[in-house]
N, C-alpha and C positions, 0 to 999 in steps of 0.2 A: 247582570246583577246576581251575585251569589246569594244563597239562602241566608247567611249571617247578615249580609247587608240589608236584605229585605226585612228580616226580623227586626233589626235595629231601626229601620225606617218606620215600621208599623208601631213599635214601642214609642218612638219619638212623636209620631202623629197622635197617638193616644194621649200622651202627656200634654201635648199642645192643646188638643181638644178639651181635655179636662181643665187645664189651667186657664185657657182663654174663653171658653164657652160654657161649660157645664156649671162651673162655680158661679158665673154671672146669670145663667139661665134660671136658676131656682128663685132668686129674689125677683127677677123679672116676671116669672110666671105667677108668683104670689101676688105681686102688685098689679100687673097689667093684664093678666089672663086668669082672673080668679075662678071662672067656671071650669077652665081646663085644669087648673090646679086642684080644685075640689074633686073633679073626676079622677085625677091621678091618685089623690089621697084615698078615695073610695076603692079604687082598684087595688091599691096597696094593702088594704085590709082583707081582701079576698085571697083565698088559697086554692087557686086552680091554675092549670096551664093556660087556659083561655084568658084569664084575667092578667096573667103575667105577660102574655103576648100582646094583649090590648094595652097594657101599661107601657110596654116598650114602644109600640106604634105611636101612642099618644104623646109619650115623652119626646120622641124624635120629631113629632109635629110641633110641639112646643119649642124645641130647640131650633127648628127651622124658622119659626116665627121670631124667636130671639135674634137669630143671625140676620134676618131681614130687617129687624129693628136697628141692629148695629150698623148694617150697610146703609140704611136710610140716613142715620146720623152722620156717617162718614161722608156721604154724598152731599149733605147739607152744609158740611163744614168747609 
């Protein structure tokens, strides 16, 4: 795979991630993970590298929970 193909693949994966998961994850987190969402909001108000890194880790944990929720729904169907 050449560099251009790899770059195109990464861009496509990012667009898919955003379209399929991130846009749905935010409402999910607000509704079903209110403590996690409140922690994210608190971290968002802080201005430090540590809070930014903690926000990123926590958001990806929330995203993982959302994807697990989607998978459970698909398996039940």
